[in-house]
CHARMM internal coordinates of N, CA and C (Angstrom, degrees):
IC EDIT
DIST 1 N 1 CA 1.4082
DIST 1 CA 1 C 1.5150
ANGL 1 N 1 CA 1 C 108.08
DIST 1 C 2 N 1.3652
ANGL 1 CA 1 C 2 N 112.16
DIHE 1 N 1 CA 1 C 2 N 129.09
DIST 2 N 2 CA 1.4995
ANGL 1 C 2 N 2 CA 117.89
DIHE 1 CA 1 C 2 N 2 CA -177.09
DIST 2 CA 2 C 1.4888
ANGL 2 N 2 CA 2 C 107.47
DIHE 1 C 2 N 2 CA 2 C -130.94
DIST 2 C 3 N 1.3899
ANGL 2 CA 2 C 3 N 117.52
DIHE 2 N 2 CA 2 C 3 N 131.40
DIST 3 N 3 CA 1.4253
ANGL 2 C 3 N 3 CA 119.60
DIHE 2 CA 2 C 3 N 3 CA 171.19
DIST 3 CA 3 C 1.4979
ANGL 3 N 3 CA 3 C 114.32
DIHE 2 C 3 N 3 CA 3 C -108.98
DIST 3 C 4 N 1.3875
ANGL 3 CA 3 C 4 N 112.55
DIHE 3 N 3 CA 3 C 4 N 141.46
DIST 4 N 4 CA 1.5260
ANGL 3 C 4 N 4 CA 114.47
DIHE 3 CA 3 C 4 N 4 CA 178.69
DIST 4 CA 4 C 1.5515
ANGL 4 N 4 CA 4 C 100.80
DIHE 3 C 4 N 4 CA 4 C -132.35
DIST 4 C 5 N 1.3869
ANGL 4 CA 4 C 5 N 109.26
DIHE 4 N 4 CA 4 C 5 N -172.23
DIST 5 N 5 CA 1.5590
ANGL 4 C 5 N 5 CA 110.60
DIHE 4 CA 4 C 5 N 5 CA -173.84
DIST 5 CA 5 C 1.4137
ANGL 5 N 5 CA 5 C 115.93
DIHE 4 C 5 N 5 CA 5 C -73.47
DIST 5 C 6 N 1.3649
ANGL 5 CA 5 C 6 N 121.27
DIHE 5 N 5 CA 5 C 6 N -2.26
DIST 6 N 6 CA 1.4802
ANGL 5 C 6 N 6 CA 121.28
DIHE 5 CA 5 C 6 N 6 CA -179.72
DIST 6 CA 6 C 1.5377
ANGL 6 N 6 CA 6 C 109.59
DIHE 5 C 6 N 6 CA 6 C -113.04
DIST 6 C 7 N 1.3389
ANGL 6 CA 6 C 7 N 120.10
DIHE 6 N 6 CA 6 C 7 N -13.13
DIST 7 N 7 CA 1.4788
ANGL 6 C 7 N 7 CA 119.35
DIHE 6 CA 6 C 7 N 7 CA -178.96
DIST 7 CA 7 C 1.4550
ANGL 7 N 7 CA 7 C 111.29
DIHE 6 C 7 N 7 CA 7 C 168.38
DIST 7 C 8 N 1.3988
ANGL 7 CA 7 C 8 N 111.19
DIHE 7 N 7 CA 7 C 8 N -145.92
DIST 8 N 8 CA 1.4530
ANGL 7 C 8 N 8 CA 117.57
DIHE 7 CA 7 C 8 N 8 CA -169.61
DIST 8 CA 8 C 1.5420
ANGL 8 N 8 CA 8 C 103.57
DIHE 7 C 8 N 8 CA 8 C -142.29
DIST 8 C 9 N 1.3545
ANGL 8 CA 8 C 9 N 115.33
DIHE 8 N 8 CA 8 C 9 N 143.28
DIST 9 N 9 CA 1.4744
ANGL 8 C 9 N 9 CA 122.84
DIHE 8 CA 8 C 9 N 9 CA 173.21
DIST 9 CA 9 C 1.4578
ANGL 9 N 9 CA 9 C 103.66
DIHE 8 C 9 N 9 CA 9 C -126.11
DIST 9 C 10 N 1.3673
ANGL 9 CA 9 C 10 N 114.86
DIHE 9 N 9 CA 9 C 10 N 131.42
DIST 10 N 10 CA 1.4652
ANGL 9 C 10 N 10 CA 128.33
DIHE 9 CA 9 C 10 N 10 CA 177.79
DIST 10 CA 10 C 1.4797
ANGL 10 N 10 CA 10 C 107.33
DIHE 9 C 10 N 10 CA 10 C -113.08
DIST 10 C 11 N 1.2382
ANGL 10 CA 10 C 11 N 124.42
DIHE 10 N 10 CA 10 C 11 N 133.69
DIST 11 N 11 CA 1.4762
ANGL 10 C 11 N 11 CA 127.65
DIHE 10 CA 10 C 11 N 11 CA 174.39
DIST 11 CA 11 C 1.4474
ANGL 11 N 11 CA 11 C 107.21
DIHE 10 C 11 N 11 CA 11 C -110.92
DIST 11 C 12 N 1.4192
ANGL 11 CA 11 C 12 N 115.08
DIHE 11 N 11 CA 11 C 12 N 119.89
DIST 12 N 12 CA 1.4889
ANGL 11 C 12 N 12 CA 122.71
DIHE 11 CA 11 C 12 N 12 CA 167.60
DIST 12 CA 12 C 1.4529
ANGL 12 N 12 CA 12 C 116.21
DIHE 11 C 12 N 12 CA 12 C -76.11
DIST 12 C 13 N 1.3080
ANGL 12 CA 12 C 13 N 114.40
DIHE 12 N 12 CA 12 C 13 N 119.43
DIST 13 N 13 CA 1.5295
ANGL 12 C 13 N 13 CA 115.33
DIHE 12 CA 12 C 13 N 13 CA 179.31
DIST 13 CA 13 C 1.5976
ANGL 13 N 13 CA 13 C 110.71
DIHE 12 C 13 N 13 CA 13 C -133.80
DIST 13 C 14 N 1.1929
ANGL 13 CA 13 C 14 N 109.80
DIHE 13 N 13 CA 13 C 14 N 138.06
DIST 14 N 14 CA 1.5787
ANGL 13 C 14 N 14 CA 116.80
DIHE 13 CA 13 C 14 N 14 CA 172.52
DIST 14 CA 14 C 1.3936
ANGL 14 N 14 CA 14 C 117.19
DIHE 13 C 14 N 14 CA 14 C -122.04
DIST 14 C 15 N 1.2342
ANGL 14 CA 14 C 15 N 121.10
DIHE 14 N 14 CA 14 C 15 N 163.75
DIST 15 N 15 CA 1.5355
ANGL 14 C 15 N 15 CA 125.27
DIHE 14 CA 14 C 15 N 15 CA -179.28
DIST 15 CA 15 C 1.6036
ANGL 15 N 15 CA 15 C 113.06
DIHE 14 C 15 N 15 CA 15 C -136.56
DIST 15 C 16 N 1.2278
ANGL 15 CA 15 C 16 N 116.61
DIHE 15 N 15 CA 15 C 16 N 134.01
DIST 16 N 16 CA 1.3798
ANGL 15 C 16 N 16 CA 114.55
DIHE 15 CA 15 C 16 N 16 CA 179.84
DIST 16 CA 16 C 1.4916
ANGL 16 N 16 CA 16 C 113.47
DIHE 15 C 16 N 16 CA 16 C 92.93
DIST 16 C 17 N 1.2463
ANGL 16 CA 16 C 17 N 118.35
DIHE 16 N 16 CA 16 C 17 N 175.37
DIST 17 N 17 CA 1.4291
ANGL 16 C 17 N 17 CA 127.99
DIHE 16 CA 16 C 17 N 17 CA -176.64
DIST 17 CA 17 C 1.5174
ANGL 17 N 17 CA 17 C 115.43
DIHE 16 C 17 N 17 CA 17 C -105.26
DIST 17 C 18 N 1.3584
ANGL 17 CA 17 C 18 N 112.75
DIHE 17 N 17 CA 17 C 18 N 25.31
DIST 18 N 18 CA 1.5205
ANGL 17 C 18 N 18 CA 120.82
DIHE 17 CA 17 C 18 N 18 CA -177.19
DIST 18 CA 18 C 1.5558
ANGL 18 N 18 CA 18 C 110.79
DIHE 17 C 18 N 18 CA 18 C -86.96
DIST 18 C 19 N 1.2882
ANGL 18 CA 18 C 19 N 118.70
DIHE 18 N 18 CA 18 C 19 N 142.25
DIST 19 N 19 CA 1.4301
ANGL 18 C 19 N 19 CA 117.32
DIHE 18 CA 18 C 19 N 19 CA 174.84
DIST 19 CA 19 C 1.5394
ANGL 19 N 19 CA 19 C 114.08
DIHE 18 C 19 N 19 CA 19 C -68.18
DIST 19 C 20 N 1.2294
ANGL 19 CA 19 C 20 N 124.27
DIHE 19 N 19 CA 19 C 20 N 141.62
DIST 20 N 20 CA 1.3929
ANGL 19 C 20 N 20 CA 121.98
DIHE 19 CA 19 C 20 N 20 CA 170.47
DIST 20 CA 20 C 1.4019
ANGL 20 N 20 CA 20 C 119.22
DIHE 19 C 20 N 20 CA 20 C -61.96
DIST 20 C 21 N 1.3333
ANGL 20 CA 20 C 21 N 122.78
DIHE 20 N 20 CA 20 C 21 N 140.12
DIST 21 N 21 CA 1.5028
ANGL 20 C 21 N 21 CA 122.73
DIHE 20 CA 20 C 21 N 21 CA -176.38
DIST 21 CA 21 C 1.5309
ANGL 21 N 21 CA 21 C 113.22
DIHE 20 C 21 N 21 CA 21 C -78.97
DIST 21 C 22 N 1.3068
ANGL 21 CA 21 C 22 N 115.42
DIHE 21 N 21 CA 21 C 22 N -3.79
DIST 22 N 22 CA 1.5760
ANGL 21 C 22 N 22 CA 119.68
DIHE 21 CA 21 C 22 N 22 CA -171.86
DIST 22 CA 22 C 1.5169
ANGL 22 N 22 CA 22 C 108.20
DIHE 21 C 22 N 22 CA 22 C -144.03
DIST 22 C 23 N 1.3094
ANGL 22 CA 22 C 23 N 114.26
DIHE 22 N 22 CA 22 C 23 N 155.76
DIST 23 N 23 CA 1.3897
ANGL 22 C 23 N 23 CA 120.38
DIHE 22 CA 22 C 23 N 23 CA 177.82
DIST 23 CA 23 C 1.4621
ANGL 23 N 23 CA 23 C 117.65
DIHE 22 C 23 N 23 CA 23 C -104.03
DIST 23 C 24 N 1.3591
ANGL 23 CA 23 C 24 N 117.17
DIHE 23 N 23 CA 23 C 24 N -7.28
DIST 24 N 24 CA 1.5832
ANGL 23 C 24 N 24 CA 118.98
DIHE 23 CA 23 C 24 N 24 CA -177.92
DIST 24 CA 24 C 1.5247
ANGL 24 N 24 CA 24 C 103.26
DIHE 23 C 24 N 24 CA 24 C -147.21
DIST 24 C 25 N 1.3071
ANGL 24 CA 24 C 25 N 114.28
DIHE 24 N 24 CA 24 C 25 N 160.47
DIST 25 N 25 CA 1.4448
ANGL 24 C 25 N 25 CA 126.33
DIHE 24 CA 24 C 25 N 25 CA 169.74
DIST 25 CA 25 C 1.5884
ANGL 25 N 25 CA 25 C 114.56
DIHE 24 C 25 N 25 CA 25 C -110.46
DIST 25 C 26 N 1.3219
ANGL 25 CA 25 C 26 N 113.04
DIHE 25 N 25 CA 25 C 26 N 121.20
DIST 26 N 26 CA 1.5575
ANGL 25 C 26 N 26 CA 113.54
DIHE 25 CA 25 C 26 N 26 CA 177.23
DIST 26 CA 26 C 1.5622
ANGL 26 N 26 CA 26 C 107.63
DIHE 25 C 26 N 26 CA 26 C -79.94
DIST 26 C 27 N 1.2799
ANGL 26 CA 26 C 27 N 112.81
DIHE 26 N 26 CA 26 C 27 N 131.99
DIST 27 N 27 CA 1.4430
ANGL 26 C 27 N 27 CA 120.40
DIHE 26 CA 26 C 27 N 27 CA 177.39
DIST 27 CA 27 C 1.5310
ANGL 27 N 27 CA 27 C 105.75
DIHE 26 C 27 N 27 CA 27 C -115.56
DIST 27 C 28 N 1.3215
ANGL 27 CA 27 C 28 N 116.40
DIHE 27 N 27 CA 27 C 28 N 132.17
DIST 28 N 28 CA 1.5015
ANGL 27 C 28 N 28 CA 118.80
DIHE 27 CA 27 C 28 N 28 CA -179.22
DIST 28 CA 28 C 1.6019
ANGL 28 N 28 CA 28 C 105.44
DIHE 27 C 28 N 28 CA 28 C -133.75
DIST 28 C 29 N 1.2284
ANGL 28 CA 28 C 29 N 121.22
DIHE 28 N 28 CA 28 C 29 N 110.91
DIST 29 N 29 CA 1.4848
ANGL 28 C 29 N 29 CA 126.25
DIHE 28 CA 28 C 29 N 29 CA 178.40
DIST 29 CA 29 C 1.5374
ANGL 29 N 29 CA 29 C 110.90
DIHE 28 C 29 N 29 CA 29 C -91.67
DIST 29 C 30 N 1.2753
ANGL 29 CA 29 C 30 N 117.97
DIHE 29 N 29 CA 29 C 30 N 138.79
DIST 30 N 30 CA 1.4499
ANGL 29 C 30 N 30 CA 116.58
DIHE 29 CA 29 C 30 N 30 CA 179.50
DIST 30 CA 30 C 1.5871
ANGL 30 N 30 CA 30 C 106.33
DIHE 29 C 30 N 30 CA 30 C -124.36
DIST 30 C 31 N 1.3459
ANGL 30 CA 30 C 31 N 118.33
DIHE 30 N 30 CA 30 C 31 N 125.26
DIST 31 N 31 CA 1.4024
ANGL 30 C 31 N 31 CA 124.41
DIHE 30 CA 30 C 31 N 31 CA 179.06
DIST 31 CA 31 C 1.4595
ANGL 31 N 31 CA 31 C 115.60
DIHE 30 C 31 N 31 CA 31 C 85.84
DIST 31 C 32 N 1.3092
ANGL 31 CA 31 C 32 N 121.73
DIHE 31 N 31 CA 31 C 32 N 7.92
DIST 32 N 32 CA 1.4729
ANGL 31 C 32 N 32 CA 124.75
DIHE 31 CA 31 C 32 N 32 CA 174.89
DIST 32 CA 32 C 1.5156
ANGL 32 N 32 CA 32 C 105.81
DIHE 31 C 32 N 32 CA 32 C -154.44
DIST 32 C 33 N 1.2967
ANGL 32 CA 32 C 33 N 108.11
DIHE 32 N 32 CA 32 C 33 N 159.72
DIST 33 N 33 CA 1.5671
ANGL 32 C 33 N 33 CA 121.95
DIHE 32 CA 32 C 33 N 33 CA -176.97
DIST 33 CA 33 C 1.4788
ANGL 33 N 33 CA 33 C 101.80
DIHE 32 C 33 N 33 CA 33 C -126.05
DIST 33 C 34 N 1.4176
ANGL 33 CA 33 C 34 N 114.67
DIHE 33 N 33 CA 33 C 34 N 126.41
DIST 34 N 34 CA 1.4311
ANGL 33 C 34 N 34 CA 117.52
DIHE 33 CA 33 C 34 N 34 CA -178.98
DIST 34 CA 34 C 1.5960
ANGL 34 N 34 CA 34 C 109.44
DIHE 33 C 34 N 34 CA 34 C -66.76
DIST 34 C 35 N 1.3797
ANGL 34 CA 34 C 35 N 119.73
DIHE 34 N 34 CA 34 C 35 N 150.12
DIST 35 N 35 CA 1.4677
ANGL 34 C 35 N 35 CA 120.69
DIHE 34 CA 34 C 35 N 35 CA 170.96
DIST 35 CA 35 C 1.4840
ANGL 35 N 35 CA 35 C 108.87
DIHE 34 C 35 N 35 CA 35 C -106.94
DIST 35 C 36 N 1.3931
ANGL 35 CA 35 C 36 N 117.51
DIHE 35 N 35 CA 35 C 36 N -21.21
DIST 36 N 36 CA 1.5512
ANGL 35 C 36 N 36 CA 117.65
DIHE 35 CA 35 C 36 N 36 CA 172.67
DIST 36 CA 36 C 1.4310
ANGL 36 N 36 CA 36 C 104.65
DIHE 35 C 36 N 36 CA 36 C -152.89
DIST 36 C 37 N 1.3389
ANGL 36 CA 36 C 37 N 114.55
DIHE 36 N 36 CA 36 C 37 N 141.73
DIST 37 N 37 CA 1.5295
ANGL 36 C 37 N 37 CA 122.26
DIHE 36 CA 36 C 37 N 37 CA 171.02
DIST 37 CA 37 C 1.5207
ANGL 37 N 37 CA 37 C 112.60
DIHE 36 C 37 N 37 CA 37 C -130.08
DIST 37 C 38 N 1.2780
ANGL 37 CA 37 C 38 N 117.27
DIHE 37 N 37 CA 37 C 38 N 131.67
DIST 38 N 38 CA 1.4061
ANGL 37 C 38 N 38 CA 124.31
DIHE 37 CA 37 C 38 N 38 CA -173.99
DIST 38 CA 38 C 1.5979
ANGL 38 N 38 CA 38 C 105.66
DIHE 37 C 38 N 38 CA 38 C -128.25
DIST 38 C 39 N 1.3839
ANGL 38 CA 38 C 39 N 113.33
DIHE 38 N 38 CA 38 C 39 N 137.71
DIST 39 N 39 CA 1.4206
ANGL 38 C 39 N 39 CA 116.43
DIHE 38 CA 38 C 39 N 39 CA 173.90
DIST 39 CA 39 C 1.6458
ANGL 39 N 39 CA 39 C 106.15
DIHE 38 C 39 N 39 CA 39 C -123.14
DIST 39 C 40 N 1.2244
ANGL 39 CA 39 C 40 N 111.22
DIHE 39 N 39 CA 39 C 40 N 119.66
DIST 40 N 40 CA 1.5060
ANGL 39 C 40 N 40 CA 122.67
DIHE 39 CA 39 C 40 N 40 CA 175.98
DIST 40 CA 40 C 1.5674
ANGL 40 N 40 CA 40 C 103.53
DIHE 39 C 40 N 40 CA 40 C 58.39
DIST 40 C 41 N 1.3310
ANGL 40 CA 40 C 41 N 116.57
DIHE 40 N 40 CA 40 C 41 N 40.54
DIST 41 N 41 CA 1.4176
ANGL 40 C 41 N 41 CA 114.92
DIHE 40 CA 40 C 41 N 41 CA 171.57
DIST 41 CA 41 C 1.6878
ANGL 41 N 41 CA 41 C 114.83
DIHE 40 C 41 N 41 CA 41 C 91.35
DIST 41 C 42 N 1.2924
ANGL 41 CA 41 C 42 N 112.65
DIHE 41 N 41 CA 41 C 42 N -9.89
DIST 42 N 42 CA 1.3503
ANGL 41 C 42 N 42 CA 122.39
DIHE 41 CA 41 C 42 N 42 CA -176.44
DIST 42 CA 42 C 1.6002
ANGL 42 N 42 CA 42 C 113.25
DIHE 41 C 42 N 42 CA 42 C -101.59
DIST 42 C 43 N 1.3306
ANGL 42 CA 42 C 43 N 121.78
DIHE 42 N 42 CA 42 C 43 N 115.79
DIST 43 N 43 CA 1.4638
ANGL 42 C 43 N 43 CA 115.76
DIHE 42 CA 42 C 43 N 43 CA -177.30
DIST 43 CA 43 C 1.4594
ANGL 43 N 43 CA 43 C 112.39
DIHE 42 C 43 N 43 CA 43 C -69.52
DIST 43 C 44 N 1.3072
ANGL 43 CA 43 C 44 N 113.15
DIHE 43 N 43 CA 43 C 44 N 149.40
DIST 44 N 44 CA 1.4635
ANGL 43 C 44 N 44 CA 124.15
DIHE 43 CA 43 C 44 N 44 CA 176.14
DIST 44 CA 44 C 1.5496
ANGL 44 N 44 CA 44 C 110.97
DIHE 43 C 44 N 44 CA 44 C -110.10
DIST 44 C 45 N 1.3558
ANGL 44 CA 44 C 45 N 118.30
DIHE 44 N 44 CA 44 C 45 N 152.57
DIST 45 N 45 CA 1.4016
ANGL 44 C 45 N 45 CA 119.23
DIHE 44 CA 44 C 45 N 45 CA 174.26
DIST 45 CA 45 C 1.6519
ANGL 45 N 45 CA 45 C 106.76
DIHE 44 C 45 N 45 CA 45 C -55.58
DIST 45 C 46 N 1.3557
ANGL 45 CA 45 C 46 N 112.83
DIHE 45 N 45 CA 45 C 46 N 136.06
DIST 46 N 46 CA 1.6037
ANGL 45 C 46 N 46 CA 111.50
DIHE 45 CA 45 C 46 N 46 CA -178.33
DIST 46 CA 46 C 1.4856
ANGL 46 N 46 CA 46 C 111.73
DIHE 45 C 46 N 46 CA 46 C -62.40
DIST 46 C 47 N 1.3489
ANGL 46 CA 46 C 47 N 113.72
DIHE 46 N 46 CA 46 C 47 N 119.10
DIST 47 N 47 CA 1.4978
ANGL 46 C 47 N 47 CA 115.63
DIHE 46 CA 46 C 47 N 47 CA 179.77
DIST 47 CA 47 C 1.5243
ANGL 47 N 47 CA 47 C 107.27
DIHE 46 C 47 N 47 CA 47 C -87.93
DIST 47 C 48 N 1.3666
ANGL 47 CA 47 C 48 N 114.53
DIHE 47 N 47 CA 47 C 48 N -174.35
DIST 48 N 48 CA 1.4226
ANGL 47 C 48 N 48 CA 115.87
DIHE 47 CA 47 C 48 N 48 CA 170.41
DIST 48 CA 48 C 1.4427
ANGL 48 N 48 CA 48 C 109.68
DIHE 47 C 48 N 48 CA 48 C -87.10
DIST 48 C 49 N 1.4285
ANGL 48 CA 48 C 49 N 114.36
DIHE 48 N 48 CA 48 C 49 N -146.57
DIST 49 N 49 CA 1.4065
ANGL 48 C 49 N 49 CA 120.09
DIHE 48 CA 48 C 49 N 49 CA -177.01
DIST 49 CA 49 C 1.5023
ANGL 49 N 49 CA 49 C 118.18
DIHE 48 C 49 N 49 CA 49 C -81.09
DIST 49 C 50 N 1.3804
ANGL 49 CA 49 C 50 N 113.94
DIHE 49 N 49 CA 49 C 50 N -7.30
DIST 50 N 50 CA 1.4673
ANGL 49 C 50 N 50 CA 120.30
DIHE 49 CA 49 C 50 N 50 CA 175.88
DIST 50 CA 50 C 1.5556
ANGL 50 N 50 CA 50 C 106.27
DIHE 49 C 50 N 50 CA 50 C -131.61
DIST 50 C 51 N 1.2382
ANGL 50 CA 50 C 51 N 114.00
DIHE 50 N 50 CA 50 C 51 N 130.10
DIST 51 N 51 CA 1.5538
ANGL 50 C 51 N 51 CA 119.68
DIHE 50 CA 50 C 51 N 51 CA 176.27
DIST 51 CA 51 C 1.4381
ANGL 51 N 51 CA 51 C 113.28
DIHE 50 C 51 N 51 CA 51 C -159.11
DIST 51 C 52 N 1.2823
ANGL 51 CA 51 C 52 N 120.09
DIHE 51 N 51 CA 51 C 52 N 160.41
DIST 52 N 52 CA 1.4074
ANGL 51 C 52 N 52 CA 127.76
DIHE 51 CA 51 C 52 N 52 CA 175.07
DIST 52 CA 52 C 1.4417
ANGL 52 N 52 CA 52 C 114.00
DIHE 51 C 52 N 52 CA 52 C -107.27
DIST 52 C 53 N 1.3320
ANGL 52 CA 52 C 53 N 116.95
DIHE 52 N 52 CA 52 C 53 N 138.73
DIST 53 N 53 CA 1.5511
ANGL 52 C 53 N 53 CA 119.87
DIHE 52 CA 52 C 53 N 53 CA 172.83
DIST 53 CA 53 C 1.5419
ANGL 53 N 53 CA 53 C 111.55
DIHE 52 C 53 N 53 CA 53 C -128.42
DIST 53 C 54 N 1.2119
ANGL 53 CA 53 C 54 N 115.07
DIHE 53 N 53 CA 53 C 54 N 148.63
DIST 54 N 54 CA 1.5345
ANGL 53 C 54 N 54 CA 119.05
DIHE 53 CA 53 C 54 N 54 CA 179.65
DIST 54 CA 54 C 1.5695
ANGL 54 N 54 CA 54 C 105.59
DIHE 53 C 54 N 54 CA 54 C -69.28
DIST 54 C 55 N 1.2411
ANGL 54 CA 54 C 55 N 115.39
DIHE 54 N 54 CA 54 C 55 N -175.10
DIST 55 N 55 CA 1.4746
ANGL 54 C 55 N 55 CA 122.82
DIHE 54 CA 54 C 55 N 55 CA -179.37
DIST 55 CA 55 C 1.5631
ANGL 55 N 55 CA 55 C 104.48
DIHE 54 C 55 N 55 CA 55 C -68.93
DIST 55 C 56 N 1.4201
ANGL 55 CA 55 C 56 N 105.64
DIHE 55 N 55 CA 55 C 56 N 148.31
DIST 56 N 56 CA 1.4809
ANGL 55 C 56 N 56 CA 112.53
DIHE 55 CA 55 C 56 N 56 CA -169.64
DIST 56 CA 56 C 1.5483
ANGL 56 N 56 CA 56 C 108.01
DIHE 55 C 56 N 56 CA 56 C -153.08
DIST 56 C 57 N 1.2635
ANGL 56 CA 56 C 57 N 117.47
DIHE 56 N 56 CA 56 C 57 N 162.32
DIST 57 N 57 CA 1.4578
ANGL 56 C 57 N 57 CA 127.21
DIHE 56 CA 56 C 57 N 57 CA 170.63
DIST 57 CA 57 C 1.5221
ANGL 57 N 57 CA 57 C 107.78
DIHE 56 C 57 N 57 CA 57 C -97.32
DIST 57 C 58 N 1.2508
ANGL 57 CA 57 C 58 N 120.36
DIHE 57 N 57 CA 57 C 58 N -45.08
DIST 58 N 58 CA 1.5073
ANGL 57 C 58 N 58 CA 120.49
DIHE 57 CA 57 C 58 N 58 CA -179.14
DIST 58 CA 58 C 1.5754
ANGL 58 N 58 CA 58 C 104.62
DIHE 57 C 58 N 58 CA 58 C -137.88
DIST 58 C 59 N 1.3371
ANGL 58 CA 58 C 59 N 108.95
DIHE 58 N 58 CA 58 C 59 N 131.54
DIST 59 N 59 CA 1.4582
ANGL 58 C 59 N 59 CA 115.04
DIHE 58 CA 58 C 59 N 59 CA 176.37
DIST 59 CA 59 C 1.6028
ANGL 59 N 59 CA 59 C 104.17
DIHE 58 C 59 N 59 CA 59 C -126.18
DIST 59 C 60 N 1.3650
ANGL 59 CA 59 C 60 N 112.99
DIHE 59 N 59 CA 59 C 60 N 121.38
DIST 60 N 60 CA 1.4609
ANGL 59 C 60 N 60 CA 115.52
DIHE 59 CA 59 C 60 N 60 CA -172.87
DIST 60 CA 60 C 1.5901
ANGL 60 N 60 CA 60 C 103.84
DIHE 59 C 60 N 60 CA 60 C -115.65
DIST 60 C 61 N 1.3223
ANGL 60 CA 60 C 61 N 111.03
DIHE 60 N 60 CA 60 C 61 N 127.38
DIST 61 N 61 CA 1.5067
ANGL 60 C 61 N 61 CA 112.98
DIHE 60 CA 60 C 61 N 61 CA -179.45
DIST 61 CA 61 C 1.7121
ANGL 61 N 61 CA 61 C 104.22
DIHE 60 C 61 N 61 CA 61 C -121.94
DIST 61 C 62 N 1.3372
ANGL 61 CA 61 C 62 N 110.38
DIHE 61 N 61 CA 61 C 62 N 112.31
DIST 62 N 62 CA 1.4537
ANGL 61 C 62 N 62 CA 119.07
DIHE 61 CA 61 C 62 N 62 CA 179.65
DIST 62 CA 62 C 1.5774
ANGL 62 N 62 CA 62 C 103.39
DIHE 61 C 62 N 62 CA 62 C -83.69
DIST 62 C 63 N 1.2902
ANGL 62 CA 62 C 63 N 115.36
DIHE 62 N 62 CA 62 C 63 N 147.99
DIST 63 N 63 CA 1.5283
ANGL 62 C 63 N 63 CA 121.62
DIHE 62 CA 62 C 63 N 63 CA 173.29
DIST 63 CA 63 C 1.4311
ANGL 63 N 63 CA 63 C 112.26
DIHE 62 C 63 N 63 CA 63 C -144.27
DIST 63 C 64 N 1.3046
ANGL 63 CA 63 C 64 N 111.25
DIHE 63 N 63 CA 63 C 64 N 131.58
DIST 64 N 64 CA 1.4030
ANGL 63 C 64 N 64 CA 121.75
DIHE 63 CA 63 C 64 N 64 CA 176.93
DIST 64 CA 64 C 1.5686
ANGL 64 N 64 CA 64 C 114.32
DIHE 63 C 64 N 64 CA 64 C -75.33
DIST 64 C 65 N 1.2919
ANGL 64 CA 64 C 65 N 116.17
DIHE 64 N 64 CA 64 C 65 N 150.66
DIST 65 N 65 CA 1.5108
ANGL 64 C 65 N 65 CA 117.62
DIHE 64 CA 64 C 65 N 65 CA -176.33
DIST 65 CA 65 C 1.3726
ANGL 65 N 65 CA 65 C 126.39
DIHE 64 C 65 N 65 CA 65 C 70.79
DIST 65 C 66 N 1.3758
ANGL 65 CA 65 C 66 N 117.02
DIHE 65 N 65 CA 65 C 66 N 18.71
DIST 66 N 66 CA 1.4690
ANGL 65 C 66 N 66 CA 118.28
DIHE 65 CA 65 C 66 N 66 CA 179.42
DIST 66 CA 66 C 1.4141
ANGL 66 N 66 CA 66 C 111.26
DIHE 65 C 66 N 66 CA 66 C -81.41
END
COOR INIT
IC SEED 1 N 1 CA 1 C
IC BUILD
């Protein structure tokens, strides 16, 4: 996870040949509302402060007012 002046980037990484025990990741932001969200380079409809995304390599959350 890396934060910069415009938002947050989360990298999804797995190791080994084990099946993942879940199909989505719950994201809950406190104190900010996302202006844009992208998963693996594809934009998503702008959610509220809490949302779920499927498995990803790169999750980008842009935030206004940082």
